[in-house]
N, C-alpha and C positions, 0 to 999 in steps of 0.2 A: 504494500500500500504506500502511496506517496503522502508524505507529511508536508502539506502546503500551507501558505499563509491564510487562504480562505478557511481552511478547516480549523486552524487554531483560533482564528478570529471568531468563528461561529461559536466555539465552545466557551470563549471568554465573554461574548456579547451579553449574555443574560446576567452574568455575575458582575458586570461593570457597575461600580457604585463609588460614592465618595469614601475615601479611605480614612480621613481624619476622624477623631473623636470616637474611636471604637469603644463600646461600653459593655453591652450585654455579652456574656461569655458562657459557654457550656463545655463541659469536659466529662468524658465517660467512655466505657468500653463499647466496641462495635462487633457485631456478628453478622455474617452473610452466608448465603448459599447461592452458588453460581452453577448454571446448567450448561454443559458443553456437549456438542454432538460429535460422535465418531464418524468414520468414513462411511458407515452404513446408514447414518442418519439417526441412530439410537442416542437418546439423551442420557447423560450421566451428571449427577449432582455432587458438588463438593463444598465443604464448609470453609470459612476463614474466620480468624479471630484477630482483634486489634483494638485500637483506640482512636478517638477523634476529639479534636479541639475546634470549636466554632466561635466566631466573633461576629456579632451583629454590626454591620457597617452603616445601616440606615433602617428605616421602618420596613423597607421593601426587600432588603438583601442581607445575606450573611456569607462570610467566607470562612473556610476552615481547612485544617490539615488532618489527614487520616493516614495511619500506618496500619497495614493489614498483612497477615501471613497466611498463605495458602500452602499447606504442607503436601497436598497431593491433588494434582489436576490432570493426571494421566488418563486417557481414554483407551490406551492400547497396552496396558500392563507394563509400560515403561516407567520412567521417572520424569515428572514435571512439577517443579515447585516455583512459587512466586512470592516475592516480597514487594508490596506496593506502597509507595510513598506518594500520596495524592494531595493536590491542591483543589479543594471543592468550592463551588459557588452555588448558592441557593437563592432563587428569585421567588418572593412571596407576593402574589398579586393583591391579596387582601391584608397584607401586613403579617408580622410574626407575633402579634400581641395576644390574639384570641386563644381560647382553649384548644381549638383545632385550626391549624393553618396549612393549607395546601401549598406546595412549592414545585417549581421546576428546577432540576439540578444539572450541573455540568461538572466535569472533573478532568484535569490534566495531571499526569504524574509520572514519576520514574518507576519503572518496573524492573526488578532484578529477577531474571528467569533462569532456572537450571533445568535442562532437558537431557535425558539419556534415552535413546531408542530402546524398545523392549528387546531387540536382537542382541544389544550389547550386554544384557544381563545374563545371557546364557552361553555366549561364545566370546572368544577373544576379539576385542574391538578397540579402535583408536579413540573412542569417545572418552573424555575426561570428566564430563559433568560440570565444567566450569560455568559460572554464571555470566550472562550477558545483560547489558542494560538496554532497555527499550523505552519508548514513550507510550504510556498508557492513556487511553481515551475513554470517557464514559458520559452518558447523558440519559435522563429519564425524569420521573416525577415521583412525588411522595407527599406525606403529611407530617406535620409537626404537632405534637401534643404537649401543651404546657400544663404542668401540675403545680399551680400556684406560682410563686416566684423562686422556689427552691429547686425545681427539677423540670426537665424536658426530655422528650423522647421523639425520635424520628423513625419512620418506616418508609422505605423507598424501593422502587423497581427501576432498574436501569439496564441499558445495553453497555457491555464492557468489552473492550478490545485491547490487546497488546499486539501491535503490528510486528511482523517477523516471527510470530509464534502461532500455535494452534489455539490460542485463547481468544475466542469470540463467542459471547453468549449472553443470556439474560441472567441478571443477578438481583436477588432480594436482599436488602441491607437494613439492619435494625441497629439503633443506637439508643442507649439510656444514659442521661447526663445529669450531673449536678449543674445548676444554672445560678448565676448571680450577676449583679450589675443592673443598670437601667437602660431602657431602650432610647434610641436616638431617632428623631424625626428626620426623614430623608427628603429628597427632592421630588417625591412622587405624591400623587393624590390618591383617590379611591381606585380600587381595582375589583375584578371579579374573575371567576373561573367556573367552567361548566362542561358537560359532556358535548362531544362533537362527532358528527358522522359525515362522510364525504364519499364521492364516487370519482374514480380516475378514468379520464377519457384520453387514450393514447393519440398522439399526433405523429411521432416518428420514433423509431427504435423498436427493440424487441421485447419490451416489458409491457405486460397487461395486468390489470387488476383481476384477482380471482373472486373477490367479493368486495363489498363496501369497506372503506377504512373507518375505524372507530378510534376515538381518543379523547383528548381534553384540550380546551382552548383557554389560555391565560391572557388577561389584558389589564393594563394599568396606565392611567393618565399621568403625565408629568406636569410640573409647575411651569416649565418653559414653553413647550409646544408639543403637540402630537401625542402619540400613545405608543407604548412598548407592548408588544404581544409575543406570545409563544404558542405554537400549536404542536402537540405531540400525538402521533397517530401510530396505531398498529396497522401495518400494510401487508396483506397477503398478495403476492404477485406471481406471475408466471412468465417464463422466458419462452418465446415462440420460435427462436432459431439459434442454432449453434450450441446446443447443450446436450449432455447425456440424458437419457430418459429418467434417471434417478435424481437429476438436478434441475428439472424444469420448473418445479414449484418451490418458491422461496417465501420466507417471512422476514419482514424488516420493521424497524422502528424509525419513523420519520421525525426529525427534530427541526422545526422551522421557526426560529426567532425572526421578528420583523419590526419595522417602524411604520406607523400609520399616520398619515396626514389627512385631516378630516374637516368637514363642515357639519354643522349641527342644526338641522331643522327641528321644529318643535316635537316631531314624532320620533326622533332618534338621532342617528348619525350616519353619514356617508363618508367613506374613506378610500384612499389609495394606499397600498401596502407594498413594501419591497424588503427583501432580506436574503440571508444565506440559508442553505439547506443541507442537512446530513441525513443519510439513510444507513442505518446499522443493520446489516443482514446477519442474522445469527444462526441460520440453518445451513446445512451442507449444500454446496453448489458453487458454481463459478464466481458468484458475486459475494461470497462470504467475506465479511469485513465491512468497511465504510466506503460508501459512494458520496461524492461531493457535488454541490450544485448551487442553485439559487431559485428564488421564487418571487413572484410579483403579481398583483392583481387588484381587484376592486371588491368592496363589500359594504354591507349596511347593517347597523344595529337598529332594531325596531322595538320600541317600548310597548309593553303590555302589562299595566298594573305594576307589580313588584318584580316582574321578570323582563328579560331582554332576549329577544330572538336575534340571531345573527345568520345572515346568508352571505356567501362569498364565492368568488370564482378566481382561481389563481393559475398562472402558467408556471409549470415546474420544469426545471432543467436539471438532469443528473448525469454525471459521467461515471459509467460503470468501471469496474476494475479492468475490464478488457479494453477500455479506452472508448467504447461506444458512447455516443451522446444520445440521451433519451429525452424527449419532450412530450409533455402531456398537459391536460387541463384538469385541475382538481376542483370539483363543484361540491360545496359543503354547506352545512347548517349546524348551529349549536344553540344551546339554551343555557342561560346563567342568570343569577340574581342581577337586578338592574343596578347600575352604578348610581348612587345618590338616592336609591329607594324610590318610593312613590312620592311625587311632587304634589304639594298642596294645590288645591283648586283656587283660581283667581276669580 
């Protein structure tokens, strides 16, 4: 996989926030379970243990450091171990103060990987099992639970990849922390989050949607101008050309942060959006890993009582691991609590 500036920029975009006056802190152990597929497509689950330190940098964002140890990630009876040193970013569209606060997460980290092929365990082999350093990438979504002012817990699901290894999969991560300090008001206003569904219409390239995409849409206004948004989708796709029969159906996690410029009539909001796009393919096949691209389009938020409907259409561009450029249109809708609640009648 190519590590490029657009990819790194996408992962850091959601976590970008004001660094001064960091106050709210949480510290505690972390446990996770990651599922990796072998060459036959069978899934294998492996645990990890570690610790995490998080610092609130604003009402809408948190940065943290996680160290995790994966003692066994082998899917072929060989040896594969991982020590992960991660820099995490959490984006809270409705703030981090409530009892339950949803968030979108991104992570960049240093991965120390030790791999020995299973053949080397039974015959004389030149493999030494020395560790190599790789760049680890992850993105996903989760919820934070605040237990008063003294404790907090997070539960998240994310796509995790260590390029240059066989580590690409879905991971569930849980953390329980002692929390202390006060929150800091950031440069963001109100936000909202809700379920989303969409349909992919291909324009060019060999990818097709096997069924509608489902996920979540996050959005939050800023004090300066415009809106920051993130949409995370589970995307079942099919390759229509140039693939083995066992690798034509794939599943991916789409991660699409964007910036929205809008006008606001009395019934809602109309906006134009643009941003970068990542697709994490966690199933066996020629695309396993991360594809990079961009998205842009138009949408509208329509108020209805205390709820807000969203309809949108976006042009997607993805570059597959093979180098093929894929273009398509994603038509979608979502439902979330209305920003600002129900306005009083005049």
